[in-house]
C-alpha positions as CSV (number, residue, x, y, z in Angstrom):
1,M,55.8,164.5,-225.8
2,T,55.8,167.8,-227.8
3,I,52.4,166.7,-229.4
4,H,50.9,166.1,-225.9
5,L,52.0,169.5,-224.7
6,V,50.8,171.4,-227.7
7,H,47.4,169.6,-227.6
8,F,47.0,170.4,-223.8
9,M,47.9,174.1,-224.4
10,S,45.5,174.4,-227.3
11,L,42.6,173.1,-225.1
12,T,43.4,175.0,-221.9
13,Q,44.6,178.4,-223.1
14,K,43.5,180.6,-226.0
15,S,46.3,183.2,-225.6
16,P,49.8,182.3,-226.7
17,R,52.0,180.6,-224.0
18,R,55.7,180.2,-223.5
19,T,57.3,176.9,-222.3
20,R,60.7,177.0,-220.5
21,L,62.6,173.8,-220.3
22,P,65.9,173.3,-218.5
23,K,68.9,173.3,-220.8
24,D,70.4,170.0,-219.5
25,Y,67.0,168.2,-219.4
26,K,66.6,165.1,-221.6
27,M,63.3,163.4,-222.1
28,G,63.3,159.9,-220.5
29,A,66.9,160.0,-219.4
30,K,67.7,158.6,-215.9
31,S,70.3,161.4,-215.3
32,S,67.6,164.1,-215.7
33,K,67.6,166.7,-212.9
34,K,64.5,167.3,-210.7
35,E,64.0,170.7,-212.1
36,P,60.3,171.0,-213.2
37,I,58.9,172.3,-216.4
38,V,57.1,175.6,-216.1
39,I,54.4,176.7,-218.6
40,Y,53.2,180.3,-218.3
41,N,49.6,180.8,-219.0
42,E,49.3,184.3,-217.6
43,P,51.8,186.7,-216.2
44,D,50.8,185.8,-212.6
45,V,49.8,182.1,-213.1
46,A,52.2,179.1,-213.7
47,I,51.6,175.4,-214.3
48,Q,54.3,173.0,-213.3
49,F,54.8,169.4,-214.6
50,S,57.0,167.1,-212.6
51,P,59.5,164.9,-214.3
52,N,57.6,161.7,-213.2
53,L,54.4,163.1,-214.8
54,L,56.2,163.6,-218.1
55,R,57.6,160.1,-218.0
56,K,54.1,158.8,-217.3
57,L,52.7,160.7,-220.2
58,E,55.4,159.1,-222.4
59,G,54.3,155.7,-221.2
60,Q,57.5,155.1,-219.2
61,P,57.7,153.9,-215.5
62,P,58.5,156.5,-212.9
63,D,62.2,157.0,-212.1
64,P,63.0,155.5,-208.7
65,V,65.5,158.3,-208.0
66,L,63.0,161.0,-208.7
67,A,60.3,159.2,-206.9
68,R,62.5,159.0,-203.8
69,F,63.1,162.7,-203.8
70,S,59.5,163.6,-204.6
71,G,58.1,161.4,-201.8
72,L,56.1,159.1,-204.2
73,P,56.2,155.3,-203.6
74,T,58.2,153.3,-206.1
75,P,55.9,150.8,-207.9
76,P,57.0,147.2,-207.4
77,P,58.6,145.4,-210.4
78,P,56.3,143.1,-212.4
79,P,56.3,139.5,-211.2
80,H,58.5,137.1,-213.0
81,M,56.6,134.8,-215.2
82,P,58.2,131.5,-216.4
83,L,58.7,130.9,-220.1
84,G,55.7,129.4,-221.8
85,A,53.3,130.6,-219.2
86,Q,50.3,132.4,-220.6
87,S,47.8,134.5,-218.7
88,V,44.3,133.1,-218.8
89,P,41.5,135.6,-218.3
90,P,39.5,134.7,-215.2
91,N,36.2,134.8,-217.1
92,R,37.5,132.2,-219.6
93,K,36.6,128.6,-218.8
94,S,38.1,125.4,-220.2
95,A,36.4,123.6,-223.0
96,P,35.0,120.7,-220.8
97,E,33.5,123.2,-218.4
98,Q,31.9,125.1,-221.3
99,S,30.5,121.9,-222.8
100,Q,29.0,120.8,-219.4
101,Q,27.4,124.1,-218.5
102,P,24.6,124.0,-221.1
103,A,23.7,120.4,-220.0
104,V,23.5,121.5,-216.4
105,E,21.4,124.5,-217.2
106,S,19.0,122.4,-219.3
107,A,18.6,119.9,-216.4
108,D,17.8,122.8,-214.0
109,I,15.2,124.2,-216.4
110,D,13.5,120.8,-216.8
111,K,13.4,120.4,-213.0
112,I,11.9,123.9,-212.5
113,V,9.3,123.3,-215.2
114,K,8.4,119.9,-213.7
115,Q,7.9,121.4,-210.2
116,R,5.7,124.2,-211.6
117,V,3.5,121.7,-213.5
118,E,3.1,119.5,-210.4
119,R,2.2,122.6,-208.3
120,E,-0.4,123.7,-210.9
121,I,-1.9,120.2,-211.0
122,E,-2.1,120.1,-207.2
123,L,-3.8,123.5,-207.0
124,H,-6.3,122.5,-209.7
125,Q,-7.2,119.3,-207.8
126,Q,-7.7,121.2,-204.6
127,K,-10.0,123.7,-206.3
128,R,-12.0,120.9,-207.9
129,L,-12.4,119.1,-204.5
130,V,-13.6,122.3,-202.9
131,H,-16.1,122.9,-205.8
132,E,-17.4,119.3,-205.5
133,Q,-17.8,119.6,-201.8
134,R,-19.8,122.8,-202.2
135,S,-22.0,121.1,-204.8
136,A,-22.6,118.1,-202.6
137,D,-23.6,120.3,-199.7
138,Q,-25.9,122.3,-201.9
139,V,-27.6,119.2,-203.2
140,R,-28.0,117.8,-199.7
141,R,-29.7,121.0,-198.5
142,E,-32.0,121.1,-201.5
143,V,-33.1,117.5,-200.9
144,E,-33.7,118.2,-197.2
145,D,-35.9,121.2,-198.1
146,L,-37.8,119.2,-200.7
147,L,-38.5,116.4,-198.2
148,K,-39.7,118.9,-195.7
149,R,-42.1,120.4,-198.2
150,Q,-43.3,117.1,-199.5
151,K,-44.2,115.6,-196.1
152,I,-47.6,113.9,-196.1
153,P,-50.0,115.8,-193.8
154,P,-51.5,113.8,-191.0
155,K,-54.8,112.0,-191.8
156,T,-57.9,113.8,-190.5
157,K,-61.0,112.1,-189.1
158,V,-63.7,111.7,-191.7
159,D,-67.2,112.9,-190.8
160,P,-69.6,109.9,-190.4
161,E,-72.5,111.9,-191.9
162,C,-70.4,112.4,-195.1
163,V,-69.6,108.7,-195.3
164,A,-73.3,107.9,-194.8
165,A,-74.4,110.4,-197.6
166,Q,-71.8,108.9,-200.0
167,D,-73.0,105.3,-199.3
168,A,-76.6,106.4,-199.9
169,V,-75.7,107.8,-203.4
170,V,-73.9,104.6,-204.3
171,S,-76.8,102.4,-203.1
172,C,-79.3,104.5,-205.1
173,Y,-77.3,104.2,-208.3
174,R,-77.1,100.4,-207.9
175,N,-80.9,100.1,-207.3
176,N,-81.8,102.4,-210.2
177,P,-79.2,101.7,-213.0
178,S,-81.6,102.8,-215.7
179,R,-82.9,105.8,-213.9
180,P,-80.0,107.7,-212.3
181,L,-81.9,110.9,-212.2
182,D,-84.1,109.5,-209.4
183,C,-81.0,109.8,-207.1
184,W,-80.8,113.5,-207.2
185,R,-81.9,113.9,-203.6
186,E,-79.1,111.6,-202.4
187,V,-76.6,113.6,-204.5
188,E,-77.7,116.9,-203.2
189,N,-77.5,115.6,-199.6
190,M,-74.0,114.4,-200.2
191,K,-72.9,117.8,-201.6
192,E,-74.4,119.5,-198.6
193,K,-72.5,117.2,-196.2
194,A,-69.2,117.7,-198.1
195,K,-69.5,121.5,-197.9
196,Q,-70.3,121.3,-194.2
197,A,-67.2,119.1,-193.6
198,Q,-65.0,121.6,-195.6
199,R,-66.3,124.5,-193.5
200,N,-65.6,122.6,-190.3
201,F,-62.0,121.8,-191.4
202,V,-61.2,125.4,-192.2
203,E,-62.6,126.7,-188.9
204,S,-60.6,124.1,-186.9
205,H,-57.3,125.1,-188.6
């Protein structure tokens, strides 16, 4: 107790202090009087220590008699423990529980991993189906556009004069196989009829 008081005084007061204890006060005795200890820091300031505080600093339980006079509640006595009973910390588990816990945690981890893998596979399949659907729609539109562009135009009526000029050229070549230059008039007539038919087609459209 003397060590605690000296240490406390060395920390709280730089100037010398005087400690006055009652003459008949005995540390830790049940018959101690209720007279407090007074430590003078300054001429006008005094610090008092109650007997129960001193007992607490010494590691002893409060005196019930002093606690009754000072108005402090008396702490209940410690519960009686049977012989052989040992206190087990609440955070300590038995060996079977500790051995089963890693297995349970491993099973939970495997389940979570499996669920995540299945979810990723499902998302991948959905994205692939959407991509394939878009590709099919795009191909269908391209085919439709191609068919529209490649439609065969309707047949136009052939000019009878062009047909007659063509037949005249063919007949001349057959009659003069060794002298094809003799058919130049028929050839020129066919060219003129072809140009006239082309001009008529452009003007009509």
